[in-house]
C-alpha positions in Angstrom: 0.0 0.0 -0.1 2.8 2.4 0.9 6.2 1.2 0.2 7.5 0.4 -3.3 6.9 -3.1 -4.3 10.7 -3.5 -5.5 12.0 -1.9 -2.1 9.9 -4.3 -0.2 11.1 -7.4 -2.2 14.7 -6.2 -1.2 13.8 -5.7 2.3 12.2 -9.3 2.4 15.6 -10.7 1.0 17.4 -8.9 3.8 15.1 -10.5 6.4 14.8 -14.1 5.3 18.0 -14.2 3.1 18.0 -15.3 -0.6 19.3 -14.3 -4.0 18.4 -12.2 -6.9 16.9 -13.8 -10.0 18.3 -11.1 -12.2 15.6 -8.6 -12.0 13.5 -10.5 -14.6 10.3 -10.4 -12.3 7.8 -11.7 -14.9 9.9 -14.4 -16.1 10.3 -16.0 -12.9 6.7 -16.2 -12.0 4.7 -15.7 -14.9 6.1 -17.5 -17.9 4.9 -16.5 -21.5 4.2 -13.0 -20.3 6.1 -10.0 -21.4 9.2 -9.4 -19.2 9.9 -6.1 -17.4 13.4 -5.4 -16.3 13.5 -3.3 -13.1 16.9 -1.6 -13.2 18.6 1.4 -11.6 19.8 4.3 -13.3 23.2 4.9 -14.5 26.0 6.3 -12.4 25.5 10.0 -13.5 21.8 9.8 -12.9 22.2 8.1 -9.6 24.2 11.0 -8.3 21.4 13.2 -8.5 20.0 11.9 -5.5 22.8 13.0 -3.3 22.4 16.1 -1.2 24.8 18.4 -3.1 24.5 22.1 -4.0 26.1 21.6 -7.4 23.5 21.1 -10.3 24.9 21.0 -13.8 23.9 19.6 -17.1 26.3 19.1 -20.1 25.7 19.5 -23.8 27.8 19.2 -26.9 27.7 21.5 -30.1 29.3 20.5 -33.4 30.8 17.1 -34.1 32.1 16.7 -30.6 28.5 16.3 -29.2 28.0 13.7 -26.3 26.1 10.5 -26.7 22.4 9.8 -25.8 20.9 7.2 -23.9 17.3 6.0 -23.1 16.0 6.1 -19.6 12.9 5.3 -17.5 11.9 6.2 -14.2 9.3 3.6 -14.0 11.4 0.2 -14.3 12.4 0.3 -18.0 16.0 0.2 -19.4 18.2 2.9 -18.0 21.1 4.9 -19.5 22.9 8.1 -19.1 21.9 11.1 -20.9 24.6 13.5 -21.7 23.0 15.0 -24.6 21.2 18.5 -25.0 21.3 19.7 -21.3 18.3 22.0 -21.9 17.2 21.8 -18.4 14.7 18.8 -18.7 13.0 18.3 -15.4 13.8 14.8 -13.9 12.4 12.9 -11.0 14.6 11.5 -8.5 16.0 8.0 -9.7 14.7 4.7 -8.5 16.7 3.0 -5.9 19.1 0.2 -7.3 17.9 -3.4 -6.4 16.3 -6.3 -8.0 12.6 -6.8 -8.7 12.7 -10.6 -8.3 14.2 -12.6 -5.5 14.2 -16.1 -4.0 13.7 -16.5 -0.4 14.6 -19.3 2.0 11.8 -19.4 4.6 12.0 -22.2 7.0 13.7 -24.4 4.4 11.0 -23.7 1.7 12.1 -21.7 -1.5 9.8 -18.8 -2.0 9.8 -16.7 -5.3 8.9 -13.0 -4.8 8.6 -10.7 -7.7 7.7 -6.9 -7.9 5.4 -5.4 -10.6 6.3 -1.7 -10.9 3.2 -0.8 -13.0 0.7 -2.0 -10.2 3.2 -1.6 -7.3 2.2 -5.2 -6.2 4.3 -8.2 -5.0 3.7 -11.6 -6.6 4.6 -14.4 -4.1 4.8 -18.1 -4.7 5.1 -20.2 -1.6 3.4 -22.7 0.6 0.7 -21.6 3.1 3.1 -21.9 6.0 5.9 -19.7 4.5 3.2 -17.2 3.4 2.0 -16.8 7.1 5.6 -15.9 8.1 6.0 -13.5 5.0 2.8 -11.8 5.7 3.7 -10.7 9.2 6.9 -9.0 8.1 5.1 -7.5 5.2 2.5 -5.8 7.5 5.2 -4.5 9.7 7.2 -3.1 6.9 4.5 -1.8 4.6 3.4 1.3 6.9 2.4 4.9 6.1 5.7 6.9 6.0 5.8 9.9 7.9 6.0 13.4 6.3 7.7 16.5 7.1 6.2 19.9 6.4 9.3 22.2 6.0 8.6 26.1 6.1 11.6 28.2 5.4 12.3 31.9 5.1 15.5 33.0 3.3 16.2 36.7 3.9 19.0 38.9 2.8 19.9 41.5 5.6 21.8 44.8 5.2 24.6 45.0 7.8 24.5 48.5 8.8 24.3 50.4 12.1 24.0 47.9 14.9 24.1 45.0 12.7 27.6 45.9 11.2 29.1 42.9 12.8 26.4 40.4 11.4 23.0 39.2 12.7 24.6 36.6 15.1 26.6 39.2 17.0 23.7 41.5 17.2 21.6 38.9 18.8 24.4 38.0 21.3 25.8 41.5 22.1 24.2 44.5 20.3 21.0 44.4 22.1 21.3 45.0 25.7 18.1 46.4 27.1 14.4 45.7 26.6 12.0 48.1 25.6 9.9 49.7 28.2 6.0 50.1 28.3 6.2 53.6 26.7 8.5 52.4 23.9 11.8 53.7 25.3 14.9 51.7 26.0 16.8 49.4 24.0 17.0 49.6 20.2 14.9 46.6 19.2 15.1 43.4 21.1 15.6 42.5 24.7 18.7 40.9 25.8 19.6 37.1 25.3 18.8 36.7 29.2 15.4 38.2 29.1 14.2 37.6 25.3 10.5 37.3 25.3 9.4 37.9 21.6 10.1 34.3 20.5 10.8 32.5 23.7 13.9 31.4 25.3 16.9 30.2 23.3 17.1 26.4 23.0 20.9 25.4 22.7 23.8 27.6 21.9 25.6 29.1 19.0 27.6 26.3 16.9 30.6 26.5 14.9 31.7 30.0 14.9 28.2 31.4 15.1 26.4 29.4 12.4 23.2 28.3 13.9 20.5 29.3 16.5 17.5 27.4 17.5 14.4 29.2 18.6 11.3 27.8 20.4 8.0 27.9 18.7 6.8 28.8 15.2 8.3 32.6 15.2 10.3 32.9 12.1 8.3 35.9 11.1 9.1 37.6 14.5 12.7 37.3 13.9 12.3 38.8 10.4 10.0 41.7 12.0 12.5 42.4 14.6 15.4 42.7 12.2 13.3 44.8 9.9 13.1 47.4 12.7 16.7 48.3 12.6 17.7 47.5 9.0 16.4 46.6 5.7 15.4 43.1 5.0 14.7 41.5 1.7 13.0 38.1 1.5 14.7 36.0 -1.1 12.5 32.9 -1.0 9.6 31.7 1.4 9.2 28.1 0.3 6.5 25.9 2.3 6.8 22.1 1.0 5.9 18.6 2.2 8.6 16.1 1.8 8.7 12.3 2.7 10.8 11.1 5.8 14.4 10.6 4.7 13.7 12.0 1.3 15.2 15.2 -0.3 13.4 18.3 -1.3 14.9 20.8 -3.6 13.8 24.5 -4.1 15.6 26.4 -7.0 14.7 30.0 -8.0 17.2 31.5 -10.4 18.8 31.1 -13.8 20.8 28.5 -15.5 24.1 30.0 -16.8 26.0 28.2 -19.7 29.7 27.6 -19.0 32.1 26.6 -21.8 34.1 23.8 -20.2 36.1 22.5 -23.4 36.8 24.2 -26.6 38.4 22.7 -29.7 39.8 24.3 -32.9 40.6 21.9 -35.7 41.9 24.4 -38.0 40.0 22.7 -40.9 37.8 25.2 -42.7 36.1 28.4 -41.5 33.5 26.6 -39.1 35.8 24.2 -37.4 35.5 25.2 -33.6 33.7 22.7 -31.1 32.8 23.4 -27.6 31.3 21.5 -24.6 28.8 23.5 -22.6 27.8 23.0 -19.1 24.5 24.4 -17.4 25.0 25.6 -13.9 22.0 26.6 -11.6 22.4 30.0 -9.9 20.1 32.0 -7.6 18.7 30.8 -4.4 18.9 27.1 -3.8 17.9 25.2 -0.9 18.0 21.4 -0.3 16.7 19.8 2.7 16.6 16.1 3.7 14.6 15.5 7.0 14.9 12.3 9.2 12.3 11.9 12.0 12.5 10.0 15.2 9.9 8.7 17.3 10.4 11.4 20.1 9.5 14.1 17.7 13.2 15.3 16.9 13.8 16.2 13.2 17.4 15.7 11.9 18.1 17.9 8.8 20.8 17.7 6.1 20.9 21.2 4.7 22.6 22.8 1.6 21.8 26.5 1.2 23.4 28.4 -1.6 22.8 32.0 -3.0 24.7 32.5 -6.0 24.9 35.4 -8.8 26.5 35.6 -12.1 29.2 38.3 -12.6 29.9 40.6 -15.5 31.0 39.3 -18.8 34.6 39.8 -19.6 35.1 43.0 -21.7 37.1 41.2 -24.4 33.9 39.0 -25.0 31.4 41.8 -25.3 33.3 43.6 -28.2 31.9 43.3 -31.7 34.8 41.0 -32.7 35.3 38.1 -30.4 36.5 35.5 -32.8 40.1 35.4 -31.5 39.0 35.1 -27.9 38.9 31.5 -26.4 35.4 30.7 -25.6 36.4 29.4 -22.0 37.8 32.7 -21.3 34.4 34.3 -21.8 32.9 32.6 -18.9 31.3 34.7 -16.3 32.4 34.4 -12.7 29.7 33.1 -10.3 29.5 34.8 -6.9 28.6 32.0 -4.4 27.5 32.0 -0.6 27.0 28.3 0.5 26.5 26.6 3.8 26.2 22.8 4.2 25.3 21.5 7.5 23.5 18.9 9.6 21.3 20.0 12.5 18.7 18.7 14.7 15.5 20.5 15.8 12.3 19.6 17.7 9.2 19.3 15.4 7.8 22.8 15.3 10.7 24.8 16.5 12.5 27.3 14.3 16.3 27.2 13.4 18.4 29.9 12.0 21.4 29.5 9.9 23.6 32.8 9.5 26.9 34.0 8.7 26.8 34.1 4.8 28.3 37.5 4.5 28.9 39.3 1.3 31.2 42.6 1.0 31.0 44.6 -2.1 32.6 47.9 -3.2 31.4 50.3 -6.0 33.3 53.3 -7.2 31.7 56.3 -8.9 32.7 59.7 -10.2 30.9 62.9 -11.2 31.9 66.3 -12.3 32.6 68.8 -15.1 33.3 67.0 -18.3 37.0 67.1 -19.4 37.9 69.3 -16.4 37.4 66.6 -13.9 39.7 64.4 -15.8 42.6 66.8 -15.7 45.5 65.8 -13.3 46.0 67.4 -10.1 43.4 70.2 -10.6 40.8 67.8 -11.7 39.5 67.1 -8.3 38.3 70.7 -8.1 35.8 70.2 -10.9 34.4 66.8 -9.6 34.1 64.2 -7.0 34.8 60.4 -6.5 32.5 58.3 -4.4 33.1 54.7 -3.0 30.0 52.8 -1.7 30.6 49.7 0.6 27.9 47.4 1.1 27.7 44.4 3.4 24.8 42.0 3.2 24.0 38.6 5.2 22.0 35.8 4.0 20.0 34.1 6.9 18.0 31.0 6.7 15.1 30.4 9.0 13.6 26.7 8.7 10.6 25.3 10.7 10.1 21.6 10.2 6.8 20.0 11.4 6.1 16.2 11.3 3.0 15.1 9.6 2.0 11.7 10.8 -1.3 11.2 9.2 -3.6 12.5 6.4 -5.6 14.5 9.0 -2.5 16.5 10.1 -1.7 17.4 6.6 -5.4 18.7 6.0 -5.1 20.6 9.2 -2.0 22.4 7.7 -3.7 22.8 4.4 -6.6 24.5 6.1 -4.3 26.7 8.3 -2.8 28.3 5.1 -6.6 28.5 3.7 -7.4 30.6 6.9 -4.3 32.7 6.5 -5.5 33.8 3.0 -8.9 34.6 4.2 -7.8 36.7 7.0 -5.8 38.9 4.2 -8.2 41.8 3.8 -8.4 43.1 0.2 -7.3 46.6 -0.6 -9.9 49.4 -0.3 -10.3 51.5 -3.4 -8.6 54.5 -1.5 -5.6 52.2 -0.8 -5.0 50.7 -4.1 -1.7 52.0 -5.8 -1.7 54.4 -8.5 
């Protein structure tokens, strides 16, 4: 009912012991019928399931293009596709394993085959052996728990009291709470008396990388920071993910990068290149693992990347003499990869991804401001330093049954109903 039939066959083989029949599930139990080979994906596609922040597709142009292969996510023959690299969406690969196994149950040989199309098991056994197998199946085939992950990814300008970062601000910059009349501390109470989101659960780990706040108060953290600086929300995803599965959220662009360029020197059109497409933007990958006591262990990869400017030599009208690989843009990346544990319903914050940028400008009287020595009298030069920090607020909530999932859906519906529409006088012009 809940687990994949092929995975269940593998688990039965581990419990009772047995050997593979080569994956030809129908040939072992139903002679004469069309065989279905339940195979795994190739090495390249299998690596997609790994929790990694790197996401690339390769493509070839000219006579040096890559090969093509056929693949199926539902049990057909598999192969690696190194072809067009056009950003085609791909589901997670099926786990490697055998679709047909032979078990040894109390001296009896039992044949078990998985049918991927109907997600069923075909079992050939004696009544005594079937009784033992059925008990194990009922314990393994249970509804898996899900995790509702709500995240807020924000970019904070580090100015004033936040000059040294969000973590330093929480620990040191805020010393006194607000009084009843609004006077007192700048924005937040001290760490010892903080009451906006509750007491701090745990301590800062690894050079001030993570906090854990009690309760669902990620919005309170954003609002508190917005009082003292400019906060820009980059992404606010909300997603359901199965226990021990990976959720990926990506908002951005795919940048082509020339990885290989070959010029054979034969003819006018003899240049061949290989291109990789790299995902940039705001990328969040999370894999939760749930325990019985309500703890959620999270594997997290967070990346914020932006492509840089194209080299000046590549923007000119004539770029035939420039190596295509030299025209690749730089990708500015801020990335954190960590493992954390948080109670279901609590909020965890990751911080410390700080970016420094400097921009120079000049203004003045044309020609005169460019004169040496006296040019400064007719113009001025400016330098703007900007420091920004990306923070990630993640709130995982365990969903144990369909009713809890419906409750979360209804909660979101109530939030939309509570949003009052703009009155005619309030509509923007």
